N, C-alpha and C positions, 0 to 999 in steps of 0.2 A: 763458637767452634773453641776447641781447647788450644790454648797456646802454650805448649811445651818449650817451645824455642825461644830465643832471645828477641826482643823488640827493640830497635831504635828509636829513641824520643829525641827529635829536634826541639830545642828551646828557643823560642821566639818571646822575647821579654818586650814589654811594650813600655815606654817612657813613664816612670812614676816618680812621684815626689816622695813616696814611702817606700822603706826597704820591705824586700819580700823575704820570710823567713822559711827554712827548709820544710817545717812541719805543715805549713800552709801550702807549699809547693807539692810536698807529696800528696796532700790531702786532693789537691785539684788533679793531679795525673790519675789517682785512682777513681775519682767521679768521673773523668773523661774516658778511662778504658773499662769502667764496669769492675774495677777490683775494690775488696774492702781494704782496710789499713794494713793486714797482716798477710795479705794474698801476692805481695810483689816485693822486689827489692831494686834499687836504681844504683848503678854503679857509673864511675867516670871512664872506666876502661872496659874493653870489651873481655878481658880476663878476669873479671869480677873482683877488680881491685878499686880502692877508694869508693867505698858505698856511703851513699848520702843516707845519713841517719835524720831521724825526726827529732830535732833539737832547737834550740831558741838561738839559732845563728842565721844570719842573711846569707843569700845566695852569694853575693859580692864576698864574704868573708871565705867562703868554701871556693872561690876562684870559679865561680860559674857565671858566665855572660852569654849575651844574646849571640845565637848562632852556634852555640856549643852541641856536640853530639854525646848523649847521654844513653846507656844500656840497661833496658829493663828486663829482668828475669823473673817469671812466676816461681812461687816459692810453694812448697807442699805437694801434696798428691794430684794428678791432674783431673780425680774424679771430684774433687772438692767444687762445692757449688760457687764457692767464693772466686775460683779461677776459671770459671767458664764467663767466655765472654762472646756474644754472638754477634758477629760482624755484620749479619744480614739485619739488625734490628737498628734503626737509625738513632735511637736514643736509649739512655741506660735505663735498666729495670728500673732504678730508684725514682725516675720522673714520670713513668709511662704507669697506669693503673692497670691492675690484674682484669682482663677481660676475657670471656667467654665468647670467642666469635662464632659464627654459625659455622655448620658444618662444612657447607661447600667452599666457605672461605679459608678453613683449616687444610681442605684438600687441596685447594690450587696453590696455597702457599709453599706447599711441599713439591708441586711440580717445576720441572725445569724451566718451563715457558719457551721454549725452543720451537721454531718453525721448520720441520723437516721438509727436504725437498727431495724429489726423485732424481735420477741420473738424466742429464739432457743427452739424447743421443747426438746431437749436432756438436755440443761445444764441450762435453766431457769424454776426453779420450784415454780414459784410464779402465782399470779392471773394476770388478762388481764391488771389490772390498775398499777400493780407494775413494777418496774425497778431493774435490778441487773447490775454487771458489764460486764454481757456478751450482754447487749441490751442497755443499757444507751447510749443517743445519745453521740458521740464524737467530741470534738473540731477539728478544722482543723489541729491546731498544734499538737494534739494527734495521727491523722491519717497520718501525713505525711511520715512516715518510710513506711507504707504499701502503700501509695499514690505513692511515688516515685518508688517502685518496679512494681506498676501496670501500670503506664503511662511514661515508658522510661525516667526516671530522669527528668521529667518536670512536674511542678506543676503549677497551673495557678497562675497568677500575683496576684490577690485578695487573694488567699491562702499564697502568699508569703508574702504580706504586712500585714496578719493575725499573720504570724510567726513572723514578725519583731515588730509588735507593741503589741504582747503578753508578758505575764508576769508582775511581779509587778510594773515595771517601765511604763506599757503602750508604750513602744517603744519611751520614751521621747530623748532618744540619739541615736535612730536610723534615718539615712539620707539616702535618695534616691540622689546620686550625679552623674551628668553627666560626662563622662570621657572627658577631654579636652587634645589635643595634641598639641596646640599652646602655645607659651611664653605668659605670663601673661603680660599686658601692665602695664604702669605706673612705672616701677621700674627705678629708676633715679640714683643710685649707681654706675652705670656703663655705658660704650658706648652700643648701641644697637647692638643686633646680626648682623653680625657676629664678631665683635669686642669683645663683651663681653656677658656672660651671668652667672646667679647666682643662688644658690638655691632656693631663693625666686619666682623667674619668670621662672624657669625651669621647664616644665612639667615632671611628674613622668614618670618612666619605665611602660611598660604595660606586664603583664603575661597573656597570652589568657588561659581563663578556659571555660569549656562547661558551658553555662548558664543553671542554675537549674531550671528557671520558662519560661514561654512564655505568651505572652500578648494574643494571641488567642489560644484557644485548638482545635477547629474544624472549618473546611470550608465545606459548604453544598450548593451545587447546587440546585436549587430549583425544577428542573426537568431537565430529559435528553435533551428535546429540544434545551435548552439554550447551551448546550456543543456540540449538534451534529450540530446546524446552524454554530458554530464557526469552526468546524472542516470540514466544507464543502470547505472552501475555499482550505485547503491544498488537500482534495480529488479531486477538480477540476483542482488545478494547480501545485501541487507538491512542491510549496513555503510555507516557513515557515509563521505563521501569529501571531500577538501581539494584544491583547486588554486589556482594563480596566474593572475590574469587579465593578459592581454598585449593591450595596444591603444595608443590615443593620446587627447592631450587636445586638445578642440577647443571653439569658442567657444558657447556654449548662449544661441541667440538669443532665448529666450522669457524670458530673466532678465537684468537689466541688468548687463551686465560679466561673465555667468556663466561657468562653465567645466563642460564636460561630460567624463567618461571614457567614451569608446568601447571596447567590447570586441570584439575580434577573433578570440581564441583563447583556450583555457585549457589550461594546461601542468599535469599532475599528478605531482607529485614522488614519490619513494619515501615509503611510510607504512604504518603498522600500523594497522588500522582495526577496529572492532568496531561492535555496534548503539548502544553508549552511549558511545564514546571514539574520539580520533584521537592519533596519535603520530607525528610527524614523525621521520625518520631521515636520516642525512648524504645528499646527493644530489652525486654526483660529476660530474653533466653539469650543474650550475647555471650556472658560469660558460659553458659552451657554449651554453645554451639564451638567456642574456641577449645574447651576441654574435651570434647568429642574429638574434634579435628585433630587435636594434639595426641590422642590415644591412637589415631588413624595413621600418624606419621604425617599429617598435614598441617599446614600453617595458613594463615591469611597472606596472600602474596600481592594482593591489588582489590581495585574495585573496578566495576563496569556499568555503563548506563547508556540508554538508548537516545539517540536524538534523530528521530525518523518520521518522515511526513510522506505519506502515500501520495503517488503521482498517477499511477494507473492501475485500478485494483482489478482491471481484467486480466492483464499479464503480470502482475504482481511487481510493478517497479516502483522506486521510490527517488525522490529528490536529491539532487547532488547540491548540497547547501554549504559544506566546510569544503574550501577551496582557498586558491590564490587570492581570490578577488574579495574574500570575506575573512575567516579565521579557520583555524584546526581545532585551538582550544581557546575558549573566552576567558577573561580575566576572572570571572567568577568561580569559573571550574579550574583554573590554574590556583586559585586561593584553597579551594576545597582538597585538591591534590596536595598541595603543600601541607594542609592540616593533617591529612592522613598520612603524609610521610613523616612529619614530626612525631606523630604517634607512634610509628614504626620505623625508628631510628636503626641504622645498620651499626651492629657492634664491630669496633676497630681498635684493635691494639696500638695503633699508629698515633692514635688522637689522645691528646692530654685529658678529653672529655670523657673518654671511653666510647664515643659513637662518631660517626662520621657519616653524612648523608644517608640514604635510605634504599631499601630495594623494592618498594611498595610502587607497584604500577598502576596506570591508568589506561582503561580501555574503553574506546566510544564504538558504539554500533551505530553507523551513520551511513548514509547513501554515498557511492563511489562514483567514479567517471563513467560507469556502464550502468548507472542507475539500478544497480544491485546493492544489497546490504554487505557493507565492508566493516570488518573489525581493525580499527586503528590504534596503536598501541603509544604511550607516551609516559614520560617522566617530568617533573619540574627540576631546575638546577638547585644546588645547594645554597645559591644566592637567594631564589625565590622562597626556599624553605626558611631562611633567616628572616627574611621580610615578614613572611606570614607569621612565624612563631611570635616575633615581637610587634606585631599588629601596626606595621608600618604600609601595608598594600592595600588600595581598595579599588573595586571595579568601576568601570565609566557606565553612566546608568544608559547613555544612549549609544555607545559604541562598545559593543562586546569584546572587540580586538585590542582595547586599549586599556591598561591598568593607570593607576594613579598613586604615587608616593604622597603620603600624607605630609602635613606641614607640621612643624612643631608648636605646640601649645603649651599654657602653664601646666597642664597635666602629663603632658610626654614631651621629650625631646625626641626628634627624628633626624638621624644624619641626612646629609644630601644624598642624592641616588642620581647617577648619571648614566647615560648611555651614549655610545659613539655612532653616527650614520654619516652619511654623505649628503652634502647640500646640493643645489641645483647646478653650481659649477663644478661638482665633482670632488670637492675638497672635504677631508675627514672633518667632522666637527663633533663637539661634546655637547650634548642637549641635556637639560634637566629632565628628569624622570617625571614630567607633569605636563602632558601625559606620557604612557610608556608603552610602546609596542611589546605584546608579550611574547612575540616570538623570541625575544631575548632570554626568556626563562623556560622555554620548551626543550626538551630532548625527544626525539620521535624514537619508536623502538619498533621493529617489526613484528607483526603479529601473524602467525602460521598454524596451519592445521597439518598433522603427520599425514604422510602417504598411506600408512597402516596404521589404523585407529587403534589408540591403546585405551584400556578400560581399567582404572583402579576400582569401579563398582560396576560388577559385571552383571546386574539384574538386565534382564531384558524387558521387564515390565516397568511401567512408570507409576510411583507412588506418587500423590498430590503434592505439588511444591507448597510451602508455608506460606502464610499470609496472603492467599489468594482468595478470600471469601467472595471479593467482589465479582468473581468469575463462577462463584458457585461450588469452585473446588475447596473442600475443607479436608482436615486431618482430624479423623476421628475413627472409632471402632469400625463403623459402617464401611468406612473408605479402606480401612485395612483388610476388613473381610472380603471386599470386593476384590482389592489388589491380589489376596492370596488365592483366592477362586479362579483367577487368571494365570496364575503362575503355573507353568507346565513342567519346570524342571523338577528331576529327582533329587538334586543336590540342594540341601536346606542353606549352602552357603550362598548360591546364586540366587535364591529367594531373598534373603534378608542382606544382599550387598547392594543396597541403596541408600545413598547419602541421607536423603530426605526422610526415608522410612526409620533409619537409626535416630535421626534426631525427634521423630514422633515418639519412638519407644522411650526416650528419655525424658521429654519434657513433657508429655500429656498429663493432664491432671487426673485421670482416673487411676491410672497404676503406672507412675513414673518409674523407670527402673535406672536411676542415674547411678545408683551405687550396686548395682547387680549385673551390668552390662559389660563388665570390663572384659570378660571371657570372649564374648561374641566380638567386641572390637579388636581384640586380638585376633581374632579368627579372619575378620575382613582384611586386617591389615597385612597379614602373613599368608592370606589365600589358603588356608589348613581347615579342610573340610572335616577332618577328626575333632577340632576344637569346637567348631559350629556344632557338629552332633552332641558333643557333650553339654553345651549349653541348652540345647533343644530339649534335654531331658530334664531340665530344671524346672521348679515349680511356678517360677514366674511366667515361663513359656506355655505351661499348661494353663495358667489364669488368663493369659493373652488369648489362647485358643478358645477358651469357654467363654470368654466375653465377646469374641467373635461370632461364635456359634449362636450366643443368646441374640446379637444384635441383627445377624443374617437369618434369623427365623428358622433355622433348620433344627429338626427335633433331635434333640442330643441323646434322648433316651434309646434311640434306634441308630443312629449313625454318630461315629467319631468325627471331630474335626481334624483333620491332618494339617500337615505343613503347607500342603498345595492348597487348602482352603476347602477342598473338595470333602465329599464323604469318603470315610475310610472304613477298613474292616472293623468289626466290634472287637473290642479290648478282650483278651484272653484272660482268663482267670489268674494264669501266672504272672500277669503285668500290674504294676501299679495303676490305679484309677482315680480320677478326679471326681470328688464329691459336685454335684451340679447345683448344689444349694450353696456352699461355702468355699468352694474351690480348691479344698484341702488334698492333699495327694496322700491317699490311704495305700496301705501295704496289700500285696495279692492275697486273695484269700478269704478276704473280710467282706461282709455283706452288708455292713453298717459303718457309717461314717464316724471315724474316731472322734472328728472335732464337734459335729452337731448332732450326732447319733440318728440322723434320717437314713432310710435304707438307700440301698446302691439302685440308681435309675430312678430316683426321686425326681418328678418334674414339678418345679415351681407354679403354683396356681397362677392363671393369667390375671392380670390387675384388672381387666374388664370384668370379670365374674365377680370380683369384690366390690366394684363399683356398680354396676349394671345388670344384677343377676337377671332380670327379666328381660333384657333386651339382647339384640345381636350383637356381639362384640365388634369393634371397629378394628381396621387394619392399622398398625402403628407406621408412621411415616418413617421409613427407613433412611430418607436423606435429611433428616432433620438433625443439625449440628447440636452436639451437647454444650459447646462453649456459649452457645447463645443465652443459656441460662444465667450467665453473669453478666449480660449486656442489657436486654430488655426484657420487659414482662411477657410471659407466654400468652399467645393470642390464638392457640390452637389446641383445643382439646386433645386431638389425636396426639400432638407433639408432648400434652400433659401426659397421657397414658404410656406413651413410649418411654417417658423418663422415669416415670414411677415403676414401670414393669422391668427396667433394667436396675432401678434402685433395689427392689423387691429381690433381685437375684443377689446383689450384693450384700444385703443384710437382713437377717430375719426379725429384727427387734420394731416391728411395726404391728400396730393392730388397727382395723378399720371399722367404723360403725355407720349405718346408714339412718338419715334422718329426714323426716318428711318435709317436703316444700310446697309451697302453696300454689293453685293454679292461678291465683292473681300475679303473683310474682313472675310466672312465666309468661302470661298473657300481657304484660305491660311493655310500655315502650322499651326499656330496658333489659339487657339481658341478665339471666338469674347468675349469680356469682358463687364460685366453688371456693370456699375459705381453706388454705391449705398452709399449716404450720409444721414445719420439720425442724427437729434437732438432729445433727449428724455427728458421726466421728471427724475428726480432724483431718481425714484424707477424703472427705466427701463434701461436695457444696452444699452450702445452705441455702434454704428457700424459704420466703416467707411474703407471701403476696396474694393480692386476689386477683383471680383469672377470669375475664369474660368468656361466656360459653358461647362460641358461634354456633353450637349443635345443641343448644339447650333444652330443644324439644326431644331429644333422645332420652333427657334424664329426667322426663316429668315425673315428678312425685318423689325424686330423691336429692338427697345431697350428701357428697361423702366427705367426712372428716378424718384426719389423719394426725396421729400425735404419737412421738417418740414414746418408747418405753423404756 
């Protein structure tokens, strides 16, 4: 706030054997109050007489002693940045880094944080415009004793900040310090560890305490569909599943200055799962997923995993395994949660490091007391984050509810870690954290579903979820064609408003749209149908429709492929038309493609006619995933036909020739081989392999050889 009036400065001098000069004194006053050297003046008297100047004189020569009152006046215009002092900030701007906090933190910082109360009909005896001690709004710090009882000893993080920065000093001496378990570098008075260590570089011992605040006060899934689709994997396979929660942070109005994590979608990364374990593998699409989510106004707010065991399949009950007699989070899960929280630290302007704690949450889908699936939310404390970051915490092999603080070794110094508990006589005793009950590290968070469902992605159909090939659910153009054919909405925005569909459009290998889908993402983020219709008219979507039409097996010469996947009316001569061969968008009124010069309505020849002109064409398998071409050799001739049929549609630069094959080769014990050698553009998959023909008798007397022109 601007300090345009005088400020009284009380001088409290400590005993020193060295004289204090006036220039040093003025510098210390400026640093303390946030002024530069020219932003203020100090006088001995209130009437601005006896100014203390910056000179080489001691305070004793100026007759200033301990306990004297001096008068400080800001100088210059109040709008000058040098004279701005924010009393709500506990430290001067020179000692704090410039940090861009999250939007929710910036919003809550500006709120008054008061708890408003209604008029009590029994205790309030005043008019409707009056206030008394029974209905006057309470400050957060005044409400903390009630707040702690009502919310399980956890206040919101911003309420905790108000408590620190409250009072007469405005939290000037309060600090948010991150815990460090590592030896401080730069100590030159002794050899490095393990040969030497001193009190200056040695990290302090840690006594674990239950954290009194939490960075997120509630986790809310927008609707039940998000959770049900995630649980479908366990229902169909019996294996556990893990996913990342994408959503946003909003104000939680039921808790003073509280924060809520709203979940809008779950992304399932590549993983190896069994009934009792989960293993994450490298995800090449991780950066693209975060980029798409950011353009949709979302961010990664947490992670979720299942721990479910079926009890009675007839009635759909699950076992109640996580309780007071076992554990709520295992030590290994706490370490994983701490790892994720360190990756997604919370920007904080009140910390010298620029970050403090984390808003990243952990959700466990497990059995509840009623033997139904429950969603339980947690975070781990800042102390746990520090132990995990500095690699000081280990899980116990035979006791999942216990952790173990590492012991110091020649490679690493580990500070002592303690926790307090009661012994058998009821006395408070300090124990060494070897082992350590993980309940000291856990912060529980309520997880809820809204009474009225909300939908960031409003599509009523379900596009296949990524990385579920084990279920036979693949993301390819056949799946897209099926999805579009099932959509009944006439609004294009409702059709494409699906998180997993947008991921496929951006990350597919046949036609990725990462650089041209920005307008569609803006349309989904703002729920703007006009923007969606504008993007629908682009060449990219026309190409997607053509690919879906080809894969779906619909005769494109007589029917168009509309936005809903079904047949549409023939295109009029006044509208732009897409070439069925090269997918180029041509101007209305033209009868030949501008790009490849083929006539309008040209139908590419069937691949079977090129391979086997004398045989009955085989039906291509519509459920064959294109991605399998990069994993295993093709074992199905029909799948080979299907792939080249699609490839011929994309590029005309192939020629085919038919060579004879001997009867002996076919009648021998081994199958005949079709040798395929193809060179392709950079955007198309390369294939060079020999494929056994399970249907070689249908190709008796022929062998197809392809080469790139």
